[in-house]
VMD Tcl script that draws the C-alpha trace (Angstrom):
set ca {
  {3.44 128.01 -37.35}
  {0.48 127.13 -35.50}
  {-1.77 124.75 -37.31}
  {-5.43 124.79 -36.95}
  {-6.83 121.53 -36.71}
  {-9.99 119.68 -37.68}
  {-11.86 116.44 -36.30}
  {-11.01 114.01 -39.53}
  {-12.64 110.57 -39.68}
  {-10.32 107.52 -36.98}
  {-7.33 106.76 -37.73}
  {-7.24 102.95 -39.28}
  {-4.77 100.52 -37.56}
  {-3.06 98.20 -40.09}
  {-4.33 94.77 -40.57}
  {-0.79 93.47 -39.33}
  {1.28 93.57 -36.36}
  {4.01 95.87 -37.17}
  {6.19 93.48 -35.78}
  {5.44 90.93 -38.34}
  {7.06 93.47 -41.19}
  {10.45 91.92 -42.35}
  {13.25 94.49 -42.89}
  {14.05 95.59 -46.22}
  {16.68 93.81 -48.23}
  {20.13 96.00 -47.91}
  {21.03 97.64 -51.13}
  {18.70 95.87 -53.74}
  {15.00 95.85 -52.16}
  {14.43 92.39 -54.22}
  {10.90 91.46 -51.72}
  {10.09 95.03 -51.50}
  {7.94 97.58 -54.12}
  {7.96 101.19 -54.21}
  {5.40 103.17 -55.32}
  {5.89 107.13 -56.37}
  {2.57 108.51 -55.27}
  {1.18 111.49 -58.07}
  {-1.31 112.35 -55.73}
  {-0.87 110.73 -52.81}
  {-2.35 113.07 -50.05}
  {-5.51 111.27 -49.22}
  {-3.83 107.68 -49.42}
  {-1.01 109.01 -47.09}
  {-3.50 110.21 -44.84}
  {-5.35 107.54 -44.81}
  {-2.24 105.20 -44.17}
  {-1.08 107.66 -41.21}
  {-1.69 104.59 -38.42}
  {0.58 102.85 -40.58}
  {3.28 105.42 -40.66}
  {2.81 105.98 -36.88}
  {3.59 102.36 -35.93}
  {6.38 102.43 -38.58}
  {8.13 104.68 -37.03}
  {7.69 103.19 -33.51}
  {8.52 99.92 -35.05}
  {12.07 101.39 -36.29}
  {13.06 103.18 -33.31}
  {12.13 100.40 -31.45}
  {14.95 97.90 -33.40}
  {17.29 100.78 -33.42}
  {17.94 101.20 -29.97}
  {17.65 97.02 -29.67}
  {20.14 96.86 -32.28}
  {22.72 99.95 -30.64}
  {21.30 100.51 -27.19}
  {22.03 104.59 -26.28}
  {21.11 105.74 -23.26}
  {17.64 107.43 -23.10}
  {18.24 110.67 -22.53}
  {20.03 110.55 -25.85}
  {17.52 108.54 -27.81}
  {15.58 110.49 -30.79}
  {11.65 110.57 -30.52}
  {9.85 108.44 -33.47}
  {7.92 110.71 -35.43}
  {4.24 112.04 -33.54}
  {0.79 111.69 -35.20}
  {0.58 115.49 -34.74}
  {3.66 116.41 -36.81}
  {2.70 113.71 -39.14}
  {-1.04 114.96 -39.40}
  {-0.03 118.53 -40.00}
  {2.36 117.86 -42.56}
  {0.67 115.41 -44.52}
  {-2.46 118.56 -44.37}
  {-0.21 121.30 -45.01}
  {2.20 120.65 -47.41}
  {1.88 122.16 -51.22}
  {3.42 120.69 -53.20}
  {3.34 117.27 -51.84}
  {6.01 114.48 -53.65}
  {6.18 111.08 -52.38}
  {7.44 107.10 -52.16}
  {5.81 104.46 -50.56}
  {8.12 100.83 -49.53}
  {6.09 98.19 -49.40}
  {6.13 94.37 -49.18}
  {5.71 91.70 -52.05}
  {3.77 89.12 -51.06}
  {5.41 85.50 -50.49}
  {4.85 82.40 -52.17}
  {1.06 81.12 -51.01}
  {1.00 83.53 -49.16}
  {-1.27 86.60 -50.36}
  {-2.01 88.19 -47.26}
  {2.17 89.35 -46.59}
  {1.85 91.62 -49.09}
  {1.24 95.24 -48.67}
  {2.80 95.67 -45.46}
  {4.66 99.06 -45.05}
  {8.38 99.25 -45.27}
  {9.30 102.73 -45.99}
  {7.79 106.42 -46.68}
  {9.42 109.75 -47.73}
  {8.27 112.97 -48.69}
  {8.84 116.36 -49.55}
  {7.44 119.76 -50.51}
  {8.67 123.14 -51.43}
  {10.28 124.60 -48.09}
  {8.28 127.22 -46.74}
  {8.03 128.97 -43.03}
  {6.00 131.63 -41.02}
  {9.36 134.21 -39.53}
  {9.28 137.62 -41.58}
  {12.90 137.16 -40.32}
  {14.00 133.95 -41.18}
  {18.12 133.63 -42.95}
  {20.44 130.99 -44.01}
  {23.55 132.14 -42.43}
  {26.15 129.37 -41.24}
  {28.54 132.08 -40.32}
  {26.83 133.20 -37.65}
  {27.54 133.15 -33.64}
  {23.77 131.66 -32.75}
  {23.59 129.63 -35.80}
  {24.65 126.26 -34.20}
  {23.71 126.26 -30.02}
  {24.58 122.79 -29.94}
  {28.05 121.98 -31.40}
  {28.53 119.69 -34.61}
  {30.67 116.56 -34.04}
  {33.16 117.14 -36.85}
  {34.28 120.48 -38.96}
  {33.65 118.58 -42.11}
  {29.96 117.81 -42.09}
  {29.29 121.90 -41.59}
  {28.78 124.49 -44.30}
  {31.34 126.47 -44.40}
  {29.19 129.49 -45.63}
  {28.86 128.96 -49.22}
  {25.69 126.81 -48.88}
  {23.78 129.17 -47.07}
  {24.33 132.00 -49.13}
  {23.23 130.41 -52.14}
  {20.17 129.46 -50.15}
  {19.86 132.90 -48.79}
  {20.00 134.57 -52.52}
  {17.32 132.76 -53.98}
  {13.87 133.75 -54.38}
  {11.15 134.16 -51.82}
  {7.30 135.70 -51.64}
  {4.35 134.77 -48.89}
  {2.58 136.43 -46.50}
  {3.97 134.83 -43.08}
  {0.40 135.05 -41.54}
  {-1.37 133.15 -43.84}
  {0.10 131.08 -46.28}
  {3.89 131.44 -44.98}
  {6.93 132.89 -47.00}
  {7.72 130.62 -49.90}
  {11.34 129.62 -51.20}
  {10.52 128.35 -54.36}
  {13.99 127.00 -55.35}
  {14.60 125.07 -51.69}
  {12.83 121.52 -51.42}
  {12.34 120.08 -48.03}
  {12.08 116.69 -46.98}
  {9.41 116.33 -44.83}
  {8.87 113.37 -43.58}
  {10.87 109.78 -43.72}
  {11.01 106.29 -41.74}
  {11.96 103.15 -43.04}
  {12.80 99.94 -41.87}
  {16.63 99.41 -44.04}
  {15.57 101.57 -46.81}
  {15.63 105.01 -46.32}
  {18.65 105.62 -48.35}
  {17.23 104.56 -51.29}
  {14.29 106.78 -50.31}
  {16.53 109.41 -50.32}
  {17.97 109.09 -53.28}
  {14.67 108.64 -55.06}
  {13.51 111.66 -54.09}
  {16.29 113.23 -54.92}
  {16.30 112.11 -58.35}
  {12.77 113.19 -58.20}
  {13.47 116.93 -57.62}
  {16.50 117.01 -59.96}
  {13.87 116.46 -62.28}
  {11.41 118.49 -61.77}
  {9.84 120.77 -64.50}
  {6.84 122.69 -62.32}
  {9.41 123.98 -59.43}
  {13.18 124.62 -60.50}
  {14.34 123.29 -57.50}
  {18.81 124.10 -56.28}
  {18.97 122.73 -53.22}
  {16.91 120.58 -50.80}
  {17.12 120.62 -47.12}
  {15.33 118.61 -43.86}
  {15.31 118.90 -39.70}
  {17.11 115.67 -38.74}
  {17.24 114.37 -35.33}
  {20.49 114.04 -33.33}
  {20.59 110.13 -34.05}
  {20.24 110.59 -37.87}
  {22.85 113.32 -38.87}
  {25.30 110.77 -39.14}
  {22.72 108.73 -41.87}
  {22.31 112.18 -43.95}
  {25.70 113.33 -43.70}
  {26.78 109.97 -45.61}
  {23.73 111.00 -48.39}
  {25.30 114.68 -49.00}
  {23.77 116.87 -46.33}
  {26.06 119.32 -44.01}
  {24.47 120.98 -40.93}
  {23.62 123.93 -42.31}
  {22.85 127.49 -39.58}
  {19.55 128.97 -39.62}
  {18.36 132.07 -37.36}
  {15.26 134.09 -36.76}
  {14.71 137.14 -34.43}
  {11.46 138.37 -33.49}
  {10.71 141.21 -36.06}
  {8.18 144.10 -34.90}
  {4.32 143.60 -36.44}
  {3.42 145.35 -39.49}
  {2.50 148.93 -39.18}
  {-1.48 149.64 -40.27}
  {-2.05 150.38 -43.81}
  {1.60 148.39 -44.98}
  {1.21 144.79 -46.81}
  {2.35 142.05 -44.61}
  {3.90 140.36 -47.56}
  {8.18 139.14 -47.41}
  {9.81 139.22 -50.73}
  {13.04 138.73 -51.87}
  {15.01 142.12 -52.59}
  {13.43 143.12 -56.30}
  {13.52 145.67 -58.91}
  {9.94 147.28 -59.91}
  {10.54 147.64 -64.40}
  {8.31 149.06 -66.10}
  {7.94 147.90 -69.66}
  {9.74 150.09 -72.31}
  {8.17 149.37 -75.79}
  {5.11 147.10 -76.57}
  {5.34 143.36 -76.83}
  {8.16 142.68 -74.34}
  {7.99 139.51 -72.75}
  {9.22 138.23 -69.51}
  {12.43 135.98 -71.39}
  {13.51 139.15 -72.83}
  {13.30 140.45 -69.28}
  {15.27 138.28 -67.44}
  {18.05 138.53 -70.72}
  {17.63 142.15 -70.01}
  {18.74 141.54 -65.80}
  {20.69 138.72 -66.19}
  {18.26 136.90 -63.76}
  {15.63 133.40 -64.11}
  {12.42 134.22 -66.19}
  {11.29 131.89 -64.03}
  {11.53 133.69 -60.77}
  {10.26 136.87 -62.50}
  {7.13 134.67 -63.18}
  {6.83 133.47 -59.56}
  {6.98 136.72 -57.94}
  {4.01 138.15 -60.43}
  {2.03 135.13 -60.25}
  {-0.12 137.05 -57.16}
  {-0.93 140.18 -59.55}
  {-0.42 138.26 -62.99}
  {-1.61 134.72 -62.28}
  {-1.63 133.69 -66.20}
  {1.66 134.84 -67.27}
  {4.54 133.22 -68.38}
  {7.78 133.33 -70.01}
  {6.25 134.19 -73.75}
  {3.71 136.46 -72.80}
  {3.37 139.56 -74.27}
  {2.89 142.95 -72.26}
  {1.88 146.14 -73.03}
  {3.87 148.94 -72.75}
  {4.53 150.57 -69.23}
  {3.44 147.22 -67.53}
  {4.37 147.06 -63.74}
  {6.80 143.85 -63.60}
  {8.89 142.37 -60.47}
  {12.41 141.28 -61.48}
  {14.64 140.22 -58.50}
  {17.80 142.25 -58.16}
  {20.70 139.54 -58.14}
  {23.51 142.04 -57.11}
  {21.07 142.83 -54.03}
  {20.26 139.58 -53.51}
  {23.76 138.12 -53.36}
  {25.42 141.21 -51.21}
  {22.81 140.62 -48.52}
  {23.43 136.42 -48.32}
  {26.92 137.71 -47.76}
  {26.04 140.38 -45.06}
  {27.54 139.71 -41.65}
  {24.99 139.79 -39.01}
  {27.19 138.95 -36.46}
  {29.58 142.74 -36.63}
  {26.79 144.72 -34.48}
  {26.23 142.85 -31.09}
  {29.03 141.83 -28.88}
  {28.69 139.05 -26.78}
  {30.98 138.18 -23.23}
  {31.35 134.37 -22.68}
  {31.19 134.07 -18.57}
  {34.07 132.58 -16.57}
  {32.89 130.32 -14.27}
  {30.99 132.05 -11.40}
  {31.14 135.30 -13.16}
  {28.02 137.37 -12.61}
  {26.41 139.94 -14.58}
  {27.17 143.10 -12.62}
  {30.62 141.69 -12.97}
  {30.78 141.20 -16.47}
  {28.88 144.88 -17.13}
  {31.94 146.81 -14.83}
  {34.16 145.20 -17.54}
  {32.24 146.79 -20.74}
  {30.89 149.87 -18.67}
  {27.35 149.17 -19.64}
  {24.75 149.83 -17.32}
  {23.65 145.82 -15.52}
  {20.20 146.21 -15.53}
  {20.72 146.60 -19.54}
  {22.40 143.44 -19.44}
  {20.15 141.23 -17.22}
  {17.12 142.82 -19.49}
  {18.77 141.90 -22.65}
  {19.71 138.13 -21.55}
  {16.36 138.08 -19.62}
  {14.35 135.91 -22.27}
  {17.36 133.41 -23.12}
  {18.55 133.12 -19.17}
  {15.01 132.63 -16.99}
  {15.56 134.15 -13.35}
  {18.72 135.88 -14.34}
  {19.57 138.35 -11.73}
  {22.67 141.19 -11.16}
  {24.02 138.44 -9.04}
  {23.41 135.60 -10.59}
  {26.76 133.08 -10.46}
  {26.96 131.72 -14.22}
  {28.62 128.50 -15.63}
  {31.66 129.21 -18.02}
  {30.97 129.65 -21.31}
  {27.68 131.07 -21.10}
  {27.49 133.79 -23.32}
  {25.82 137.18 -22.37}
  {24.78 140.17 -24.45}
  {26.67 143.28 -23.66}
  {26.07 146.07 -26.22}
  {23.18 147.12 -29.23}
  {20.65 146.46 -26.42}
  {18.04 147.89 -28.32}
  {18.50 145.97 -31.52}
  {16.72 142.66 -31.69}
  {19.09 139.92 -31.08}
  {18.86 136.87 -33.75}
  {18.78 132.69 -32.66}
  {18.66 129.82 -33.81}
  {16.15 129.03 -35.45}
  {13.85 125.11 -34.64}
  {11.75 123.46 -37.46}
  {9.63 121.76 -35.26}
  {9.28 121.29 -31.66}
  {7.36 118.59 -30.01}
  {4.58 119.46 -28.13}
  {5.91 118.27 -24.72}
  {8.96 120.19 -25.20}
  {10.57 123.28 -23.08}
  {11.27 126.44 -24.79}
  {14.48 125.61 -24.97}
  {14.51 122.18 -25.66}
  {14.00 122.43 -29.30}
  {17.84 121.66 -30.68}
  {18.41 122.34 -34.23}
  {19.74 119.72 -36.87}
  {18.65 122.10 -40.37}
  {20.31 120.06 -42.99}
  {21.04 120.95 -46.51}
  {22.77 120.25 -49.78}
  {22.69 121.27 -53.68}
  {20.79 119.56 -55.84}
  {22.30 118.84 -59.61}
  {19.37 119.73 -61.84}
  {18.89 117.57 -64.93}
  {19.46 119.17 -68.43}
  {19.69 118.62 -72.32}
  {17.38 115.28 -71.43}
  {20.10 113.83 -68.76}
  {18.43 110.40 -67.56}
  {19.91 110.08 -64.56}
  {21.79 112.05 -61.46}
  {25.08 113.42 -62.30}
  {25.42 112.65 -58.17}
  {27.68 109.32 -58.15}
  {25.49 108.40 -54.97}
  {22.37 108.73 -55.98}
  {22.53 107.26 -59.46}
  {24.64 104.12 -57.76}
  {22.28 104.12 -55.09}
  {18.67 103.94 -57.57}
  {20.65 101.60 -60.20}
  {21.18 98.92 -57.62}
  {17.54 98.53 -56.70}
  {16.45 95.12 -57.71}
  {12.66 95.59 -56.89}
  {9.66 96.57 -58.42}
  {8.89 100.12 -59.40}
  {5.52 101.41 -60.42}
  {4.09 105.04 -60.70}
  {0.59 104.95 -59.49}
  {-1.27 107.42 -62.08}
  {-2.98 110.45 -60.09}
  {-6.40 109.24 -60.31}
  {-5.58 106.03 -59.67}
  {-9.02 103.71 -57.62}
  {-7.73 100.92 -56.21}
  {-11.03 98.39 -57.17}
  {-9.60 98.99 -60.97}
  {-7.24 96.33 -60.07}
  {-7.63 94.34 -57.00}
  {-5.39 91.73 -57.95}
  {-2.12 93.68 -58.17}
  {-1.48 97.05 -57.34}
  {-4.33 97.25 -54.92}
  {-2.66 94.48 -52.48}
  {0.69 95.53 -52.87}
  {-0.71 99.12 -51.59}
  {-2.58 97.89 -48.61}
  {-5.78 99.30 -49.28}
  {-7.18 95.74 -48.09}
  {-7.79 97.57 -44.74}
  {-10.96 99.25 -45.97}
  {-13.89 96.53 -45.27}
  {-15.36 97.62 -48.39}
  {-12.36 97.23 -50.16}
  {-11.31 94.04 -48.87}
  {-14.39 92.61 -50.29}
  {-12.92 92.87 -53.36}
  {-9.51 92.17 -53.17}
  {-10.24 88.71 -51.20}
  {-9.90 85.84 -53.39}
  {-12.86 83.79 -54.17}
  {-14.06 81.38 -52.19}
  {-13.16 77.88 -52.66}
  {-16.17 75.95 -54.70}
  {-17.77 72.66 -52.50}
  {-17.03 69.17 -53.26}
  {-19.74 67.81 -55.65}
  {-21.20 65.48 -53.40}
  {-21.52 68.29 -50.23}
  {-24.99 68.41 -48.45}
  {-27.12 71.11 -49.36}
  {-26.59 73.90 -47.20}
  {-29.41 74.48 -44.36}
  {-31.73 77.57 -44.73}
  {-31.44 80.29 -42.52}
  {-34.35 79.93 -39.67}
  {-37.07 82.42 -39.74}
  {-36.76 85.58 -37.85}
  {-38.72 86.25 -34.92}
  {-40.85 88.54 -36.45}
  {-41.71 86.69 -39.62}
  {-43.00 83.80 -36.79}
  {-44.86 87.38 -35.11}
  {-46.53 88.19 -38.50}
  {-47.73 83.87 -39.92}
  {-49.73 83.92 -36.58}
  {-51.02 87.51 -36.54}
  {-52.57 86.67 -39.90}
  {-53.63 83.02 -39.53}
  {-55.50 84.67 -36.39}
  {-57.18 87.39 -38.20}
  {-58.45 84.92 -40.89}
  {-61.15 83.56 -37.87}
  {-63.12 87.06 -37.60}
  {-65.83 87.74 -39.79}
  {-64.31 91.23 -41.07}
  {-61.51 89.24 -43.03}
  {-63.65 86.90 -43.77}
  {-62.53 85.81 -47.61}
  {-60.14 88.15 -47.17}
}
mol new
graphics top color blue
foreach p $ca { graphics top sphere $p radius 0.5 }
foreach p [lrange $ca 0 end-1] q [lrange $ca 1 end] { graphics top cylinder $p $q radius 0.2 }
display resetview
């Protein structure tokens, strides 16, 4: 996605040194306070300076505790990425972890210890697939087979509904959530558990899966939280023909109501699909449609075609193109002779992947070249985000996902034992910040802990009152007159002596 950037107000640095922020207490977070922000976009944008410094501090502390070669060290979240996600993500769910005040030190309150945000998964590639069985799904080999999806997870995610314009708002997967930002000082496990718990309880969006893009060093952490490496592939789709709609949708049926007063609920029962999917697929045409809306006869309704969606998700995209794994020092010319194809076709088909490839180029052992179906656009590994200074081949993708257990029948906590236990062990304060909360409404408690004292105007409201002077203290001296006041007095005295101003 190419984000359009607009000038924003300057980033405000925190009023404390990042090195002074203590790590959260393991498991309990007893010296911290976690806030759930209902509509926290503006607050998070105002806190970008703190978030960036926290990520840098967390990365620095990790390197000092377990040194790794600089070539293997993962980069902390960049300011560009944080700004893009806070600007684009909609809806935006978030939790923030901050410190409590220590006795006698009110200024210790509100130091940022961690944050997490999540949204609905969206991408801007019309030919995108969740597919862990494809040969291009994992260009960077997994560390162990137990951490990799066997295909069941990707098939389930691919078979969910989707709708959107890849040239505008993007293609939205309403049943797939995405953890977009995470940073923390020993509180990441608790923040991820809280976010999973929130996503499972969502009613507006019926999330069934949650995914994310991990860094190389964080793959192990997410594996312990129940995530698995998942394959995502993409290919360059041709531009839509003039006069055709660029809208991309899951496979659906165009159904026309047969009788008066049919409702989306009865239609969903007829086609054995979720009524929520019918409402979502028809939202652009019928924005006020709900599950009990009574429709006129012959009303056009798009209904998800579940059998066709399941069949598409199980489709093997590897069955067409053949690949050759080169021996050491083998050339494209020798490979072309083995398969009886034109070497020009071999070089042209693989030139985009291997810059400068020629007939006589000597290849390293294991290099894969396409040797058939040269007119077919090949699939490649999908990368959700790359850094501005990365080259074309630098973006290793570590997409990970896990199944969510949706709450049903008044269930109060997650059925996932790891998530439920992690939340039960918390001993910190948990506060749900209202949608329209204003810091000035509660300056002594919530405002201080949420760190809004960095704003000078709010700092005056949040600061403790000055101490009263002792009774025997001398009176405060008056401020000396200004130069303008002295000039005005002198001019007035001179004007009094002039005849025309006599008596005035």
